C-alpha positions in Angstrom: -11.5 -6.5 -9.1 -14.3 -8.0 -7.0 -14.6 -7.7 -3.3 -13.6 -11.3 -3.0 -10.5 -10.7 -5.1 -9.6 -7.7 -3.1 -10.0 -9.6 0.2 -7.9 -12.5 -1.2 -5.2 -10.1 -2.3 -5.1 -8.2 1.0 -5.0 -11.5 3.0 -2.1 -12.7 0.9 -0.3 -9.4 1.5 -0.8 -9.7 5.2 0.4 -13.3 5.2 3.5 -12.2 3.2 4.2 -9.4 5.7 4.0 -11.8 8.6 6.3 -14.3 6.8 9.0 -11.8 6.1 8.7 -10.2 9.5 8.4 -6.6 10.8 11.9 -5.6 9.9 11.7 -6.6 6.3 8.0 -5.6 5.7 9.0 -2.1 4.5 11.2 -3.7 1.8 8.4 -6.1 0.8 6.0 -3.1 0.5 8.5 -1.1 -1.5 9.1 -4.0 -3.9 5.4 -4.5 -4.3 4.7 -0.8 -4.9 7.4 -0.6 -7.6 6.0 -3.6 -9.3 2.5 -2.2 -9.2 3.6 1.3 -10.3 5.3 -0.2 -13.4 1.9 -1.4 -14.6 0.6 2.1 -15.1 1.0 3.9 -18.4 1.8 7.4 -17.0 3.4 8.8 -13.8 0.5 11.2 -13.1 -1.7 8.2 -12.4 0.7 6.9 -9.8 1.5 10.4 -8.4 -2.2 10.9 -7.7 -2.4 7.7 -5.7 0.7 8.6 -3.7 -0.7 12.1 -3.0 -4.0 10.6 -1.9 -2.5 8.1 0.5 -0.1 10.7 1.9 -2.9 13.2 2.5 -5.1 10.6 4.2 -2.3 9.8 6.6 -1.5 13.4 7.3 -5.1 14.0 8.3 -4.6 11.6 11.1 -2.7 12.4 14.3 0.3 10.4 15.5 -2.1 8.0 17.3 -4.0 7.2 14.1 -7.0 9.3 15.0 -8.1 12.4 13.2 -6.0 15.4 14.1 
C-alpha cells in the first residue's frame, strides 16, 4: 500500500467514524477488524498485530503520554 493509499484509507475510516457517531464507533471498528482479520491465512499473524497494538497502548499512561 502506498502512502497515498494509506492516507485515503485512514481518511475514509475517520469519516465513517464521524458518520456513525461516537457511540457506535466501537462497533464499526469491531466489524472492520473482524473483516480484516478474516483476510489472514493464520491466527498467529493476527495475534502478533493484536499484541503489538496492546503493548504500545500499555506503554502509554492514562493521559496518552509515556508512563
